[in-house]
C-alpha positions in Angstrom: 0.0 0.0 0.0 1.4 3.4 -0.9 2.0 5.8 2.0 -0.6 8.3 0.8 -3.2 5.6 0.9 -2.4 4.6 4.5 -2.7 8.2 5.7 -5.9 8.7 3.8 -7.5 5.6 5.2 -6.6 6.6 8.7 -8.1 10.1 8.1 -11.3 8.6 6.7 -11.7 6.3 9.8 -11.0 9.2 12.2 -13.4 11.6 10.4 -16.2 9.0 10.1 -16.1 8.2 13.8 -15.9 11.9 14.9 -19.7 12.7 14.7 -23.1 11.7 13.4 -23.2 14.1 10.4 -24.3 12.0 7.3 -21.8 11.5 4.5 -22.4 11.9 0.7 -19.8 10.6 -1.7 -19.8 12.3 -5.1 -19.0 9.7 -7.7 -18.5 10.2 -11.4 -16.8 7.0 -12.4 -13.6 8.9 -13.1 -10.1 8.3 -11.7 -10.3 10.7 -8.8 -13.7 9.8 -7.4 -12.9 6.1 -8.0 -9.7 6.4 -6.1 -11.5 8.1 -3.2 -14.3 5.6 -3.1 -11.8 2.8 -3.1 -10.1 4.3 0.0 -13.4 4.8 1.8 -14.3 1.1 1.1 -11.0 0.0 2.4 -11.3 2.2 5.5 -14.7 0.8 6.2 -13.3 -2.7 6.1 -11.4 -1.7 9.3 -14.5 -0.3 11.1 -16.5 -2.7 13.3 -19.5 -0.4 14.1 -21.3 1.9 11.7 -23.4 4.7 13.1 -24.5 6.9 10.3 -25.6 7.0 6.7 -23.0 7.1 3.8 -24.6 7.6 0.4 -22.6 7.2 -2.9 -24.3 9.4 -5.5 -24.0 9.6 -9.2 -25.7 12.3 -11.2 -26.9 10.9 -14.6 -27.6 14.1 -16.5 -29.0 12.3 -19.5 -26.2 13.4 -21.7 -23.3 11.8 -19.9 -20.9 9.9 -22.2 -22.7 6.6 -22.7 -19.6 4.6 -22.2 -19.1 6.2 -18.8 -22.8 5.9 -17.8 -22.9 2.2 -18.6 -19.7 1.6 -16.6 -21.1 3.5 -13.6 -24.4 1.6 -13.6 -22.6 -1.7 -13.9 -20.1 -0.7 -11.1 -22.9 0.3 -8.8 -24.6 -3.0 -9.1 -21.3 -4.9 -8.5 -20.5 -2.6 -5.5 -23.9 -3.3 -3.9 -23.2 -7.0 -3.9 -19.6 -6.5 -2.7 -20.9 -4.3 0.2 -23.3 -7.1 1.2 -20.5 -9.6 1.2 -18.3 -7.4 3.4 -21.2 -5.9 5.4 -20.3 -2.4 4.5 -23.4 -0.1 4.7 -22.9 2.1 1.7 -26.1 3.3 -0.1 -26.0 4.0 -3.8 -28.2 6.7 -5.4 -28.6 7.6 -9.1 -29.7 11.2 -9.4 -31.3 12.8 -12.4 -32.3 16.4 -13.3 -36.0 17.4 -13.2 -37.6 16.7 -16.6 -37.9 20.5 -17.4 -34.2 21.0 -16.6 -32.8 18.2 -18.9 -30.5 19.2 -21.7 -32.7 18.3 -24.7 -35.9 19.6 -23.1 -34.1 22.9 -22.6 -32.5 23.0 -26.1 -35.1 21.4 -28.3 -38.2 22.1 -26.2 -37.6 25.6 -25.0 -35.1 26.7 -27.7 -32.1 27.3 -25.4 -28.9 27.8 -27.3 -26.4 25.1 -26.2 -24.1 26.4 -23.4 -21.2 28.8 -24.0 -18.7 30.4 -21.7 -21.1 33.5 -21.6 -24.3 31.5 -21.2 -23.3 28.4 -19.2 -26.7 27.3 -17.9 -25.9 23.6 -17.9 -23.9 22.8 -14.7 -26.4 24.0 -12.2 -29.4 22.5 -14.0 -27.9 19.2 -14.9 -25.5 18.4 -12.0 -25.5 20.7 -9.1 -29.3 21.0 -8.4 -30.1 17.2 -8.4 -27.3 16.7 -5.8 -28.4 19.7 -3.7 -32.0 18.4 -3.6 -30.7 15.2 -2.0 -28.2 16.8 0.4 -30.4 19.8 1.5 -32.8 17.3 3.2 -30.3 17.1 6.0 -29.5 20.1 8.3 -25.8 19.2 8.2 -23.9 17.1 5.7 -20.3 16.3 4.7 -19.7 15.9 1.0 -16.7 13.7 0.0 -15.2 14.8 -3.3 -12.1 13.7 -5.1 -10.4 17.1 -5.0 -6.6 17.3 -5.2 -4.0 20.0 -4.8 -1.9 20.8 -7.8 -4.6 19.4 -10.2 -4.9 22.8 -11.9 -4.3 26.5 -11.1 -8.0 27.1 -11.0 -8.5 24.3 -8.5 -5.6 25.5 -6.4 -7.1 28.9 -6.1 -10.4 27.4 -5.1 -8.8 25.3 -2.4 -6.8 28.3 -1.1 -10.0 30.4 -0.9 -12.1 27.8 0.9 -9.6 26.0 3.1 -10.3 25.5 6.8 -8.0 24.7 9.8 -8.3 21.1 8.8 -6.3 20.5 5.6 -8.8 17.8 4.4 -11.8 20.1 4.6 -13.1 23.0 2.4 -15.9 25.4 3.2 -18.9 25.1 1.0 -19.8 28.3 -0.7 -23.0 29.8 0.8 -23.5 27.1 3.4 -22.0 26.9 6.9 -23.6 23.5 7.5 -22.2 21.7 4.5 -18.5 20.9 4.4 -16.5 19.3 1.6 -14.1 16.6 2.7 -11.4 15.3 0.4 -9.3 12.4 1.8 -7.1 12.5 -1.4 -6.4 16.3 -1.3 -2.7 15.6 -1.0 -2.6 12.8 -3.6 -0.6 13.4 -6.8 -1.9 12.1 -10.2 0.5 9.2 -9.9 -0.9 8.4 -6.4 -4.4 8.3 -7.8 -3.4 5.8 -10.5 -1.4 3.7 -8.0 -4.3 3.6 -5.6 -6.5 2.2 -8.4 -3.8 -0.2 -9.8 -2.9 -1.9 -6.6 -6.0 -1.9 -4.4 -7.3 -5.4 -3.7 -10.7 -4.0 -2.8 -13.2 -3.2 -3.9 -12.9 -5.5 -6.9 -15.9 -3.7 -8.5 -13.8 -0.6 -9.3 -12.1 -1.7 -12.5 -8.7 -0.1 -13.0 -8.3 -1.3 -16.6 -11.6 0.2 -17.7 -11.0 3.5 -15.9 -7.6 3.7 -17.5 -9.0 3.0 -21.0 -11.8 5.6 -20.6 -10.0 8.3 -18.7 -6.4 8.1 -19.8 -6.8 11.1 -22.0 -9.0 13.1 -19.8 -7.6 16.1 -17.9 -10.4 16.4 -15.3 -14.0 15.6 -14.5 -17.2 17.7 -14.1 -18.1 18.4 -10.5 -21.1 16.9 -8.8 -21.2 19.6 -6.1 -20.3 23.3 -6.4 -17.0 24.0 -4.7 -17.0 27.7 -5.3 -19.4 30.3 -6.7 -19.1 30.4 -10.5 -17.0 27.3 -10.9 -18.2 24.8 -13.5 -16.9 22.0 -15.7 -16.3 24.4 -18.6 -12.6 23.6 -18.6 -13.0 19.9 -18.0 -12.4 17.4 -20.7 -14.8 14.7 -19.5 -18.5 15.3 -18.9 -21.5 15.6 -21.1 -21.1 14.4 -24.6 -23.1 17.4 -25.8 -20.8 20.0 -24.1 -20.3 23.0 -26.4 -18.5 25.1 -23.7 -15.2 23.6 -24.7 -14.1 24.4 -28.3 -13.1 20.8 -29.0 -14.0 17.6 -27.1 -10.6 15.9 -27.0 -11.7 13.1 -24.8 -14.5 12.0 -27.1 -12.2 12.2 -30.1 -9.6 10.1 -28.3 -12.2 7.5 -27.3 -13.2 7.1 -31.0 -9.6 6.7 -32.0 -9.2 4.1 -29.2 -12.0 1.9 -30.7 -15.3 3.3 -29.4 -16.6 3.8 -32.9 -20.2 4.0 -31.6 -19.4 7.5 -30.3 -18.7 8.9 -33.8 -22.3 10.0 -34.5 -22.4 11.7 -31.1 -19.2 13.5 -31.8 -20.4 14.8 -35.1 -23.8 15.9 -33.6 -22.0 17.8 -30.9 -19.8 19.6 -33.5 -22.8 20.3 -35.7 -25.0 21.8 -33.0 -22.1 24.0 -31.7 -22.3 25.8 -35.1 -26.1 25.5 -35.6 -26.9 27.3 -32.4 -25.3 30.5 -33.8 -27.2 30.4 -37.1 -29.4 33.5 -36.9 -31.7 32.1 -39.5 -32.9 29.7 -36.8 -32.9 32.1 -33.9 -35.8 34.3 -32.9 -35.4 38.1 -33.3 -37.0 38.6 -29.8 -36.1 37.2 -26.5 -38.7 35.6 -24.2 -38.9 38.8 -22.2 -40.1 40.7 -25.3 -36.9 42.6 -25.8 -35.6 42.7 -29.4 -32.3 40.7 -29.7 -31.0 37.2 -30.4 -33.6 35.0 -28.8 -34.4 31.3 -28.6 -33.9 28.8 -31.3 -37.0 28.9 -33.6 -39.5 26.1 -33.7 -38.2 25.1 -37.2 -34.7 25.0 -35.8 -35.7 22.9 -32.8 -37.4 20.4 -35.2 -34.2 20.2 -37.2 -32.2 19.5 -34.1 -34.6 16.8 -32.9 -34.5 15.0 -36.3 -30.7 15.2 -36.3 -30.6 13.8 -32.8 -32.9 10.9 -33.6 -30.8 10.1 -36.7 -27.7 10.0 -34.6 -29.5 7.7 -32.1 -30.6 5.3 -34.8 -27.1 5.1 -36.5 -25.2 4.9 -33.2 -27.5 2.3 -31.6 -27.3 4.3 -28.4 -30.2 5.7 -26.4 -29.8 9.4 -26.6 -33.2 10.8 -25.6 -36.1 9.3 -23.6 -39.7 9.1 -24.6 -40.8 11.3 -21.7 -38.3 14.0 -22.9 -39.7 13.8 -26.5 -43.3 14.1 -25.1 -42.4 17.1 -23.1 -40.6 18.7 -26.1 -43.8 18.4 -28.2 -45.8 19.9 -25.3 -43.5 22.9 -25.1 -43.7 23.5 -28.8 -47.5 23.7 -28.5 -47.2 26.1 -25.6 -45.1 28.4 -27.8 -47.4 28.1 -30.7 -50.3 29.3 -28.5 -48.4 32.0 -26.7 -49.2 35.4 -28.0 -46.0 36.8 -26.5 -43.8 34.4 -28.4 -42.5 36.1 -31.5 -39.9 34.5 -33.7 -39.3 37.1 -36.4 -40.3 40.7 -36.8 -44.0 41.0 -37.7 -44.3 37.2 -37.7 -46.2 35.0 -35.3 -46.3 31.2 -35.2 -49.7 29.7 -35.9 
């Protein structure tokens, strides 16, 4: 066992036994959160009495990379069985955004342009809010995240700004009752990979799969906001529809590494990043009635839906749910009947 792992396990045991505040573990399937979850599992193997809830949560935004989502769902099922065998009381929770907040309901149903650095509406709607709705049920909570020093300059600034007297804890922006705890905060990138490579337990966390999927990824999208304004805009692994980054390197690398089923998704993402700026398919008025570049027109939304369904058919991957499609059609009818909805000057949809 590497020295950093020994220290982290001791810290996890100590902090778990310190109080009754429930723990929530943010898990994405990536290397950092997998390394942290592995250490928590191994720490719990050394604990004889468990006195509080520990929930492992994954936020399925509906537009996660399908390869990652499939891996996480399979891993959760395996971990549940492994926890039963070793009598470790971890709970596993799959979180999803509210129907009206989902990516394609926003873009195709309401006509939102896909996210940019200026209009980055996605992180809160898709990731932060579902997690907050779970955590806010408790007066106090400790959120375990795979945050590390020296991961990036931006992350280092965040850690410095929100650090506490305990080096493993960060203050949660806007909440004095919610703390972020990172047992791997002092781990290097090499430490993270070594933890995954040489850990005997849990067997459910597959080092080889994580290495294959994440070897080209610089970072992961957050599951809980660490600081006001932070987002996954600079990440290289998150939603397959992400148009905040100029080029999705991780998706391109996965295709090159043999995941050919992602090719249609990659092309759709590149296409929609240009289509959103086509003024022909943008309303001349915003929804507040002010003249200016507004929502995607109904015609534009229909084009996007058809393009998406074609990508779904060719790729063989499930990209949009039936309930999302139903809600999209409902939102189209609402706009058609809304007297205040104007697409072009002196033109009203009938």
